[in-house]
N, CA, C and O atoms as CSV, one atom per row, in Angstrom:
chain,resi,resn,atom,element,x,y,z
A,1,MET,N,N,-54.261,85.940,-27.505
A,1,MET,CA,C,-55.340,84.956,-27.485
A,1,MET,C,C,-56.625,85.650,-27.934
A,1,MET,O,O,-57.369,86.174,-27.106
A,2,HIS,N,N,-56.887,85.654,-29.243
A,2,HIS,CA,C,-58.086,86.291,-29.756
A,2,HIS,C,C,-59.347,85.489,-29.434
A,2,HIS,O,O,-60.458,85.997,-29.579
A,3,GLU,N,N,-59.178,84.235,-28.996
A,3,GLU,CA,C,-60.337,83.435,-28.606
A,3,GLU,C,C,-61.104,84.116,-27.474
A,3,GLU,O,O,-62.333,84.056,-27.439
A,4,TYR,N,N,-60.389,84.763,-26.547
A,4,TYR,CA,C,-61.069,85.428,-25.431
A,4,TYR,C,C,-61.985,86.544,-25.941
A,4,TYR,O,O,-63.122,86.660,-25.485
A,5,SER,N,N,-61.512,87.354,-26.866
A,5,SER,CA,C,-62.352,88.443,-27.372
A,5,SER,C,C,-63.547,87.899,-28.151
A,5,SER,O,O,-64.630,88.481,-28.100
A,6,LEU,N,N,-63.366,86.793,-28.869
A,6,LEU,CA,C,-64.492,86.169,-29.570
A,6,LEU,C,C,-65.526,85.643,-28.581
A,6,LEU,O,O,-66.727,85.833,-28.767
A,7,VAL,N,N,-65.054,84.984,-27.534
A,7,VAL,CA,C,-65.970,84.452,-26.517
A,7,VAL,C,C,-66.671,85.593,-25.794
A,7,VAL,O,O,-67.876,85.526,-25.552
A,8,ARG,N,N,-65.925,86.642,-25.448
A,8,ARG,CA,C,-66.539,87.781,-24.751
A,8,ARG,C,C,-67.668,88.392,-25.595
A,8,ARG,O,O,-68.735,88.713,-25.070
A,9,ALA,N,N,-67.430,88.550,-26.894
A,9,ALA,CA,C,-68.460,89.092,-27.787
A,9,ALA,C,C,-69.657,88.145,-27.865
A,9,ALA,O,O,-70.803,88.595,-27.870
A,10,MET,N,N,-69.401,86.836,-27.925
A,10,MET,CA,C,-70.487,85.855,-27.965
A,10,MET,C,C,-71.301,85.898,-26.683
A,10,MET,O,O,-72.531,85.907,-26.730
A,11,VAL,N,N,-70.634,85.924,-25.545
A,11,VAL,CA,C,-71.315,85.959,-24.251
A,11,VAL,C,C,-72.156,87.226,-24.127
A,11,VAL,O,O,-73.291,87.168,-23.653
A,12,ASP,N,N,-71.623,88.354,-24.540
A,12,ASP,CA,C,-72.391,89.603,-24.494
A,12,ASP,C,C,-73.655,89.493,-25.335
A,12,ASP,O,O,-74.727,89.925,-24.913
A,13,ARG,N,N,-73.527,88.915,-26.522
A,13,ARG,CA,C,-74.688,88.755,-27.412
A,13,ARG,C,C,-75.711,87.780,-26.820
A,13,ARG,O,O,-76.915,88.030,-26.892
A,14,VAL,N,N,-75.249,86.688,-26.244
A,14,VAL,CA,C,-76.148,85.706,-25.634
A,14,VAL,C,C,-76.875,86.327,-24.449
A,14,VAL,O,O,-78.077,86.121,-24.280
A,15,GLU,N,N,-76.155,87.084,-23.632
A,15,GLU,CA,C,-76.801,87.762,-22.496
A,15,GLU,C,C,-77.880,88.727,-22.987
A,15,GLU,O,O,-78.958,88.810,-22.397
A,16,GLN,N,N,-77.594,89.447,-24.052
A,16,GLN,CA,C,-78.566,90.381,-24.623
A,16,GLN,C,C,-79.820,89.627,-25.087
A,16,GLN,O,O,-80.940,90.062,-24.821
A,17,GLU,N,N,-79.631,88.506,-25.776
A,17,GLU,CA,C,-80.765,87.693,-26.231
A,17,GLU,C,C,-81.555,87.138,-25.045
A,17,GLU,O,O,-82.786,87.142,-25.057
A,18,ALA,N,N,-80.854,86.668,-24.040
A,18,ALA,CA,C,-81.517,86.104,-22.861
A,18,ALA,C,C,-82.338,87.167,-22.128
A,18,ALA,O,O,-83.475,86.916,-21.727
A,19,ARG,N,N,-81.760,88.339,-21.961
A,19,ARG,CA,C,-82.495,89.424,-21.283
A,19,ARG,C,C,-83.728,89.852,-22.081
A,19,ARG,O,O,-84.770,90.148,-21.496
A,20,SER,N,N,-83.617,89.887,-23.397
A,20,SER,CA,C,-84.750,90.300,-24.222
A,20,SER,C,C,-85.911,89.313,-24.129
A,20,SER,O,O,-87.046,89.647,-24.467
A,21,ARG,N,N,-85.621,88.101,-23.671
A,21,ARG,CA,C,-86.657,87.077,-23.513
A,21,ARG,C,C,-86.985,86.814,-22.039
A,21,ARG,O,O,-87.675,85.851,-21.705
A,22,ASN,N,N,-86.475,87.688,-21.167
A,22,ASN,CA,C,-86.692,87.568,-19.715
A,22,ASN,C,C,-86.241,86.220,-19.161
A,22,ASN,O,O,-86.865,85.679,-18.248
A,23,ALA,N,N,-85.164,85.686,-19.712
A,23,ALA,CA,C,-84.634,84.401,-19.248
A,23,ALA,C,C,-84.041,84.541,-17.858
A,23,ALA,O,O,-83.526,85.596,-17.487
A,24,THR,N,N,-84.124,83.462,-17.097
A,24,THR,CA,C,-83.532,83.445,-15.765
A,24,THR,C,C,-82.137,82.829,-15.780
A,24,THR,O,O,-81.342,83.052,-14.867
A,25,ALA,N,N,-81.845,82.048,-16.830
A,25,ALA,CA,C,-80.522,81.420,-16.960
A,25,ALA,C,C,-80.344,80.898,-18.381
A,25,ALA,O,O,-81.314,80.623,-19.088
A,26,VAL,N,N,-79.088,80.771,-18.779
A,26,VAL,CA,C,-78.731,80.113,-20.037
A,26,VAL,C,C,-78.116,78.775,-19.646
A,26,VAL,O,O,-77.171,78.725,-18.859
A,27,SER,N,N,-78.657,77.693,-20.200
A,27,SER,CA,C,-78.181,76.371,-19.797
A,27,SER,C,C,-77.191,75.747,-20.774
A,27,SER,O,O,-76.333,74.963,-20.369
A,28,ARG,N,N,-77.305,76.091,-22.073
A,28,ARG,CA,C,-76.403,75.463,-23.043
A,28,ARG,C,C,-76.233,76.346,-24.265
A,28,ARG,O,O,-77.165,77.015,-24.710
A,29,LEU,N,N,-75.006,76.330,-24.802
A,29,LEU,CA,C,-74.676,77.010,-26.057
A,29,LEU,C,C,-74.030,75.983,-26.976
A,29,LEU,O,O,-73.224,75.165,-26.532
A,30,ALA,N,N,-74.381,76.027,-28.246
A,30,ALA,CA,C,-73.737,75.176,-29.241
A,30,ALA,C,C,-73.059,76.077,-30.267
A,30,ALA,O,O,-73.684,76.975,-30.830
A,31,VAL,N,N,-71.779,75.827,-30.503
A,31,VAL,CA,C,-70.975,76.643,-31.408
A,31,VAL,C,C,-70.302,75.730,-32.423
A,31,VAL,O,O,-69.837,74.641,-32.086
A,32,CYS,N,N,-70.257,76.191,-33.674
A,32,CYS,CA,C,-69.529,75.484,-34.724
A,32,CYS,C,C,-68.293,76.309,-35.064
A,32,CYS,O,O,-68.390,77.500,-35.359
A,33,ILE,N,N,-67.132,75.662,-35.019
A,33,ILE,CA,C,-65.863,76.327,-35.325
A,33,ILE,C,C,-65.214,75.621,-36.511
A,33,ILE,O,O,-64.894,74.435,-36.440
A,34,GLY,N,N,-65.027,76.352,-37.585
A,34,GLY,CA,C,-64.423,75.789,-38.788
A,34,GLY,C,C,-62.935,75.542,-38.615
A,34,GLY,O,O,-62.238,76.269,-37.907
A,35,ALA,N,N,-62.473,74.500,-39.278
A,35,ALA,CA,C,-61.062,74.115,-39.191
A,35,ALA,C,C,-60.126,75.211,-39.693
A,35,ALA,O,O,-58.974,75.286,-39.264
A,36,MET,N,N,-60.614,76.065,-40.602
A,36,MET,CA,C,-59.788,77.125,-41.169
A,36,MET,C,C,-60.104,78.494,-40.576
A,36,MET,O,O,-59.700,79.515,-41.134
A,37,SER,N,N,-60.820,78.530,-39.455
A,37,SER,CA,C,-61.234,79.802,-38.848
A,37,SER,C,C,-60.109,80.483,-38.084
A,37,SER,O,O,-60.185,81.677,-37.795
A,38,GLY,N,N,-59.073,79.737,-37.760
A,38,GLY,CA,C,-57.986,80.295,-36.961
A,38,GLY,C,C,-58.290,80.288,-35.479
A,38,GLY,O,O,-57.576,80.908,-34.691
A,39,VAL,N,N,-59.354,79.584,-35.090
A,39,VAL,CA,C,-59.750,79.517,-33.686
A,39,VAL,C,C,-59.441,78.128,-33.151
A,39,VAL,O,O,-59.830,77.119,-33.740
A,40,GLU,N,N,-58.745,78.091,-32.041
A,40,GLU,CA,C,-58.396,76.851,-31.368
A,40,GLU,C,C,-59.535,76.491,-30.414
A,40,GLU,O,O,-59.824,77.241,-29.481
A,41,ALA,N,N,-60.186,75.337,-30.646
A,41,ALA,CA,C,-61.356,74.941,-29.864
A,41,ALA,C,C,-61.047,74.860,-28.369
A,41,ALA,O,O,-61.865,75.287,-27.554
A,42,ALA,N,N,-59.893,74.327,-27.993
A,42,ALA,CA,C,-59.541,74.202,-26.579
A,42,ALA,C,C,-59.385,75.580,-25.927
A,42,ALA,O,O,-59.813,75.777,-24.790
A,43,LEU,N,N,-58.777,76.530,-26.638
A,43,LEU,CA,C,-58.628,77.880,-26.099
A,43,LEU,C,C,-59.981,78.590,-26.018
A,43,LEU,O,O,-60.227,79.358,-25.088
A,44,PHE,N,N,-60.854,78.333,-26.990
A,44,PHE,CA,C,-62.197,78.902,-26.990
A,44,PHE,C,C,-62.958,78.405,-25.753
A,44,PHE,O,O,-63.595,79.189,-25.049
A,45,ALA,N,N,-62.884,77.103,-25.503
A,45,ALA,CA,C,-63.565,76.513,-24.344
A,45,ALA,C,C,-62.987,77.053,-23.038
A,45,ALA,O,O,-63.730,77.331,-22.097
A,46,SER,N,N,-61.681,77.201,-22.980
A,46,SER,CA,C,-61.034,77.744,-21.780
A,46,SER,C,C,-61.458,79.189,-21.546
A,46,SER,O,O,-61.734,79.581,-20.412
A,47,ALA,N,N,-61.510,79.972,-22.601
A,47,ALA,CA,C,-61.939,81.369,-22.481
A,47,ALA,C,C,-63.388,81.444,-22.021
A,47,ALA,O,O,-63.761,82.348,-21.273
A,48,PHE,N,N,-64.207,80.491,-22.470
A,48,PHE,CA,C,-65.611,80.474,-22.058
A,48,PHE,C,C,-65.725,80.314,-20.539
A,48,PHE,O,O,-66.565,80.958,-19.910
A,49,THR,N,N,-64.893,79.469,-19.954
A,49,THR,CA,C,-64.962,79.278,-18.495
A,49,THR,C,C,-64.625,80.570,-17.758
A,49,THR,O,O,-65.133,80.804,-16.661
A,50,LEU,N,N,-63.776,81.411,-18.345
A,50,LEU,CA,C,-63.427,82.686,-17.719
A,50,LEU,C,C,-64.565,83.705,-17.811
A,50,LEU,O,O,-64.636,84.637,-17.010
A,51,CYS,N,N,-65.448,83.523,-18.785
A,51,CYS,CA,C,-66.533,84.484,-19.024
A,51,CYS,C,C,-67.868,84.036,-18.422
A,51,CYS,O,O,-68.869,84.742,-18.542
A,52,GLN,N,N,-67.885,82.887,-17.789
A,52,GLN,CA,C,-69.137,82.378,-17.234
A,52,GLN,C,C,-69.500,83.114,-15.953
A,52,GLN,O,O,-68.869,82.940,-14.910
A,53,GLU,N,N,-70.534,83.942,-16.062
A,53,GLU,CA,C,-71.039,84.676,-14.922
A,53,GLU,C,C,-72.470,85.075,-15.223
A,53,GLU,O,O,-72.932,84.938,-16.356
A,54,GLY,N,N,-73.159,85.556,-14.238
A,54,GLY,CA,C,-74.527,86.023,-14.436
A,54,GLY,C,C,-75.420,84.942,-15.008
A,54,GLY,O,O,-75.470,83.833,-14.477
A,55,LEU,N,N,-76.121,85.250,-16.077
A,55,LEU,CA,C,-77.057,84.306,-16.690
A,55,LEU,C,C,-76.369,83.063,-17.256
A,55,LEU,O,O,-77.009,82.029,-17.445
A,56,LEU,N,N,-75.074,83.165,-17.526
A,56,LEU,CA,C,-74.339,82.031,-18.101
A,56,LEU,C,C,-73.478,81.283,-17.079
A,56,LEU,O,O,-72.625,80.481,-17.459
A,57,ALA,N,N,-73.691,81.534,-15.812
A,57,ALA,CA,C,-72.836,80.953,-14.766
A,57,ALA,C,C,-72.772,79.433,-14.831
A,57,ALA,O,O,-71.717,78.854,-14.572
A,58,ASP,N,N,-73.878,78.772,-15.171
A,58,ASP,CA,C,-73.907,77.303,-15.199
A,58,ASP,C,C,-74.062,76.746,-16.611
A,58,ASP,O,O,-74.370,75.565,-16.774
A,59,ALA,N,N,-73.856,77.560,-17.616
A,59,ALA,CA,C,-74.062,77.134,-19.001
A,59,ALA,C,C,-73.002,76.125,-19.440
A,59,ALA,O,O,-71.832,76.218,-19.070
A,60,GLN,N,N,-73.446,75.171,-20.230
A,60,GLN,CA,C,-72.553,74.200,-20.848
A,60,GLN,C,C,-72.245,74.668,-22.268
A,60,GLN,O,O,-73.121,75.201,-22.949
A,61,LEU,N,N,-71.017,74.472,-22.713
A,61,LEU,CA,C,-70.611,74.856,-24.058
A,61,LEU,C,C,-70.349,73.596,-24.873
A,61,LEU,O,O,-69.549,72.746,-24.481
A,62,GLU,N,N,-71.024,73.484,-26.001
A,62,GLU,CA,C,-70.809,72.380,-26.929
A,62,GLU,C,C,-70.130,72.950,-28.160
A,62,GLU,O,O,-70.649,73.871,-28.792
A,63,ILE,N,N,-68.969,72.405,-28.503
A,63,ILE,CA,C,-68.230,72.876,-29.677
A,63,ILE,C,C,-68.215,71.769,-30.724
A,63,ILE,O,O,-67.829,70.633,-30.451
A,64,ARG,N,N,-68.641,72.129,-31.916
A,64,ARG,CA,C,-68.606,71.211,-33.051
A,64,ARG,C,C,-67.607,71.780,-34.058
A,64,ARG,O,O,-67.617,72.979,-34.339
A,65,ARG,N,N,-66.753,70.924,-34.595
A,65,ARG,CA,C,-65.784,71.350,-35.608
A,65,ARG,C,C,-66.334,71.047,-36.992
A,65,ARG,O,O,-66.976,70.017,-37.199
A,66,SER,N,N,-66.083,71.940,-37.935
A,66,SER,CA,C,-66.443,71.663,-39.324
A,66,SER,C,C,-65.166,71.694,-40.162
A,66,SER,O,O,-64.303,72.553,-39.978
A,67,GLU,N,N,-65.070,70.760,-41.065
A,67,GLU,CA,C,-63.896,70.652,-41.923
A,67,GLU,C,C,-63.997,71.639,-43.087
A,67,GLU,O,O,-65.087,72.086,-43.443
A,68,ALA,N,N,-62.880,71.961,-43.654
A,68,ALA,CA,C,-62.853,72.846,-44.816
A,68,ALA,C,C,-63.379,72.098,-46.041
A,68,ALA,O,O,-62.993,70.960,-46.308
A,69,VAL,N,N,-64.260,72.760,-46.772
A,69,VAL,CA,C,-64.818,72.203,-48.003
A,69,VAL,C,C,-64.541,73.207,-49.116
A,69,VAL,O,O,-64.845,74.393,-48.990
A,70,TRP,N,N,-63.959,72.711,-50.210
A,70,TRP,CA,C,-63.594,73.550,-51.342
A,70,TRP,C,C,-64.373,73.098,-52.572
A,70,TRP,O,O,-64.681,71.916,-52.723
A,71,ALA,N,N,-64.689,74.051,-53.450
A,71,ALA,CA,C,-65.400,73.733,-54.688
A,71,ALA,C,C,-65.012,74.725,-55.772
A,71,ALA,O,O,-64.464,75.792,-55.496
A,72,CYS,N,N,-65.304,74.357,-56.991
A,72,CYS,CA,C,-65.069,75.239,-58.136
A,72,CYS,C,C,-66.149,76.315,-58.144
A,72,CYS,O,O,-67.334,75.989,-58.064
A,73,PRO,N,N,-65.773,77.580,-58.239
A,73,PRO,CA,C,-66.782,78.637,-58.257
A,73,PRO,C,C,-67.603,78.670,-59.555
A,73,PRO,O,O,-68.689,79.250,-59.579
A,74,ARG,N,N,-67.101,78.058,-60.623
A,74,ARG,CA,C,-67.822,78.070,-61.900
A,74,ARG,C,C,-68.774,76.873,-62.009
A,74,ARG,O,O,-69.978,77.056,-62.185
A,75,CYS,N,N,-68.245,75.663,-61.905
A,75,CYS,CA,C,-69.076,74.471,-62.109
A,75,CYS,C,C,-69.540,73.834,-60.796
A,75,CYS,O,O,-70.345,72.902,-60.803
A,76,GLU,N,N,-69.033,74.337,-59.684
A,76,GLU,CA,C,-69.394,73.878,-58.334
A,76,GLU,C,C,-68.968,72.446,-58.037
A,76,GLU,O,O,-69.493,71.820,-57.116
A,77,ALA,N,N,-68.024,71.927,-58.808
A,77,ALA,CA,C,-67.502,70.587,-58.538
A,77,ALA,C,C,-66.721,70.614,-57.227
A,77,ALA,O,O,-65.930,71.527,-56.988
A,78,ALA,N,N,-66.946,69.613,-56.383
A,78,ALA,CA,C,-66.236,69.515,-55.104
A,78,ALA,C,C,-64.775,69.145,-55.343
A,78,ALA,O,O,-64.453,68.342,-56.219
A,79,ILE,N,N,-63.917,69.740,-54.557
A,79,ILE,CA,C,-62.481,69.425,-54.601
A,79,ILE,C,C,-62.226,68.447,-53.466
A,79,ILE,O,O,-62.549,68.755,-52.319
A,80,PRO,N,N,-61.655,67.273,-53.746
A,80,PRO,CA,C,-61.444,66.283,-52.683
A,80,PRO,C,C,-60.462,66.788,-51.622
A,80,PRO,O,O,-59.524,67.520,-51.935
A,81,PRO,N,N,-60.684,66.392,-50.365
A,81,PRO,CA,C,-59.761,66.801,-49.292
A,81,PRO,C,C,-58.326,66.403,-49.631
A,81,PRO,O,O,-58.061,65.280,-50.059
A,82,GLY,N,N,-57.422,67.334,-49.434
A,82,GLY,CA,C,-56.011,67.088,-49.714
A,82,GLY,C,C,-55.646,67.224,-51.175
A,82,GLY,O,O,-54.478,67.086,-51.540
A,83,GLY,N,N,-56.642,67.497,-52.027
A,83,GLY,CA,C,-56.381,67.631,-53.461
A,83,GLY,C,C,-55.851,69.015,-53.801
A,83,GLY,O,O,-55.811,69.911,-52.958
A,84,VAL,N,N,-55.450,69.168,-55.043
A,84,VAL,CA,C,-55.003,70.454,-55.555
A,84,VAL,C,C,-56.211,71.387,-55.573
A,84,VAL,O,O,-57.290,70.992,-56.015
A,85,LEU,N,N,-56.042,72.615,-55.100
A,85,LEU,CA,C,-57.150,73.557,-54.987
A,85,LEU,C,C,-57.407,74.271,-56.316
A,85,LEU,O,O,-57.403,75.499,-56.405
A,86,ARG,N,N,-57.629,73.456,-57.331
A,86,ARG,CA,C,-57.919,73.946,-58.677
A,86,ARG,C,C,-58.868,72.923,-59.298
A,86,ARG,O,O,-58.673,71.716,-59.151
A,87,CYS,N,N,-59.887,73.408,-59.985
A,87,CYS,CA,C,-60.868,72.524,-60.610
A,87,CYS,C,C,-60.210,71.732,-61.737
A,87,CYS,O,O,-59.565,72.306,-62.614
A,88,ALA,N,N,-60.376,70.422,-61.706
A,88,ALA,CA,C,-59.802,69.572,-62.745
A,88,ALA,C,C,-60.480,69.814,-64.093
A,88,ALA,O,O,-59.844,69.689,-65.140
A,89,GLY,N,N,-61.768,70.159,-64.070
A,89,GLY,CA,C,-62.502,70.381,-65.309
A,89,GLY,C,C,-62.338,71.775,-65.869
A,89,GLY,O,O,-62.079,71.936,-67.061
A,90,CYS,N,N,-62.486,72.793,-65.025
A,90,CYS,CA,C,-62.446,74.194,-65.479
A,90,CYS,C,C,-61.048,74.797,-65.435
A,90,CYS,O,O,-60.740,75.729,-66.178
A,91,GLY,N,N,-60.211,74.261,-64.562
A,91,GLY,CA,C,-58.853,74.771,-64.429
A,91,GLY,C,C,-58.731,76.054,-63.620
A,91,GLY,O,O,-57.651,76.639,-63.552
A,92,ILE,N,N,-59.824,76.499,-63.003
A,92,ILE,CA,C,-59.753,77.729,-62.202
A,92,ILE,C,C,-59.580,77.392,-60.721
A,92,ILE,O,O,-59.944,76.300,-60.284
A,93,PRO,N,N,-59.023,78.331,-59.947
A,93,PRO,CA,C,-58.811,78.089,-58.522
A,93,PRO,C,C,-60.124,77.827,-57.779
A,93,PRO,O,O,-61.156,78.432,-58.068
A,94,ALA,N,N,-60.053,76.933,-56.844
A,94,ALA,CA,C,-61.220,76.590,-56.022
A,94,ALA,C,C,-61.467,77.691,-55.000
A,94,ALA,O,O,-60.586,78.501,-54.712
A,95,ARG,N,N,-62.672,77.706,-54.461
A,95,ARG,CA,C,-62.999,78.631,-53.371
A,95,ARG,C,C,-63.488,77.814,-52.186
A,95,ARG,O,O,-64.025,76.718,-52.345
A,96,MET,N,N,-63.295,78.361,-51.015
A,96,MET,CA,C,-63.734,77.684,-49.809
A,96,MET,C,C,-65.243,77.866,-49.660
A,96,MET,O,O,-65.743,78.991,-49.678
A,97,VAL,N,N,-65.957,76.762,-49.514
A,97,VAL,CA,C,-67.405,76.774,-49.361
A,97,VAL,C,C,-67.766,76.848,-47.885
A,97,VAL,O,O,-68.707,77.542,-47.502
A,98,SER,N,N,-67.020,76.137,-47.069
A,98,SER,CA,C,-67.227,76.170,-45.620
A,98,SER,C,C,-65.948,75.729,-44.923
A,98,SER,O,O,-65.046,75.152,-45.531
A,99,GLY,N,N,-65.901,76.017,-43.637
A,99,GLY,CA,C,-64.728,75.629,-42.856
A,99,GLY,C,C,-64.003,76.799,-42.236
A,99,GLY,O,O,-63.049,76.608,-41.482
A,100,ASP,N,N,-64.447,78.033,-42.547
A,100,ASP,CA,C,-63.805,79.200,-41.940
A,100,ASP,C,C,-64.769,79.930,-41.001
A,100,ASP,O,O,-64.497,81.054,-40.578
A,101,GLU,N,N,-65.884,79.293,-40.681
A,101,GLU,CA,C,-66.919,79.941,-39.890
A,101,GLU,C,C,-66.733,79.770,-38.378
A,101,GLU,O,O,-66.064,78.850,-37.908
A,102,ILE,N,N,-67.345,80.682,-37.651
A,102,ILE,CA,C,-67.521,80.588,-36.207
A,102,ILE,C,C,-68.984,80.946,-35.990
A,102,ILE,O,O,-69.356,82.117,-36.059
A,103,LEU,N,N,-69.812,79.942,-35.727
A,103,LEU,CA,C,-71.246,80.149,-35.653
A,103,LEU,C,C,-71.809,79.768,-34.292
A,103,LEU,O,O,-71.522,78.694,-33.762
A,104,LEU,N,N,-72.601,80.650,-33.745
A,104,LEU,CA,C,-73.390,80.323,-32.556
A,104,LEU,C,C,-74.651,79.673,-33.102
A,104,LEU,O,O,-75.522,80.353,-33.644
A,105,GLU,N,N,-74.747,78.360,-32.961
A,105,GLU,CA,C,-75.834,77.613,-33.593
A,105,GLU,C,C,-77.080,77.492,-32.729
A,105,GLU,O,O,-78.195,77.417,-33.245
A,106,HIS,N,N,-76.890,77.472,-31.419
A,106,HIS,CA,C,-78.028,77.136,-30.561
A,106,HIS,C,C,-77.839,77.737,-29.167
A,106,HIS,O,O,-76.743,77.699,-28.609
A,107,ILE,N,N,-78.912,78.288,-28.616
A,107,ILE,CA,C,-78.914,78.777,-27.239
A,107,ILE,C,C,-80.094,78.136,-26.532
A,107,ILE,O,O,-81.225,78.209,-27.011
A,108,GLU,N,N,-79.836,77.517,-25.407
A,108,GLU,CA,C,-80.916,77.003,-24.558
A,108,GLU,C,C,-80.954,77.869,-23.316
A,108,GLU,O,O,-79.937,78.077,-22.655
A,109,MET,N,N,-82.155,78.379,-23.000
A,109,MET,CA,C,-82.285,79.244,-21.837
A,109,MET,C,C,-83.559,78.915,-21.070
A,109,MET,O,O,-84.520,78.377,-21.621
A,110,GLU,N,N,-83.541,79.253,-19.785
A,110,GLU,CA,C,-84.699,79.075,-18.922
A,110,GLU,C,C,-85.540,80.327,-18.989
A,110,GLU,O,O,-85.087,81.412,-18.625
A,111,VAL,N,N,-86.775,80.176,-19.459
A,111,VAL,CA,C,-87.683,81.316,-19.571
A,111,VAL,C,C,-88.926,81.016,-18.744
A,111,VAL,O,O,-89.544,79.964,-18.907
A,112,PRO,N,N,-89.295,81.942,-17.855
A,112,PRO,CA,C,-90.480,81.671,-17.014
A,112,PRO,C,C,-91.778,81.634,-17.811
A,112,PRO,O,O,-92.847,81.418,-17.239
């Protein structure tokens, strides 16, 4: 379950940010998980509950999913979902523009 190690690293980073701002608590985290990231949102959320302690003891986790988006690297034409991953105009293989990310988008914390 690599989700636990990802969550542990995220929690460590959030705690570091909170301490640097003299926060008394972290109330909410927003994370974006791409459909092609290899991360299971339910396992990520479950791992988060195991890591909730200290400044994050009462934090809420919001997970947003992002779909995979493909485009031609030459002409930047979008490839329709479920389509062949090759540009119809240029004939070259498409590249993933988004959908493989794991992003900590937002931290809400209590600062005196």
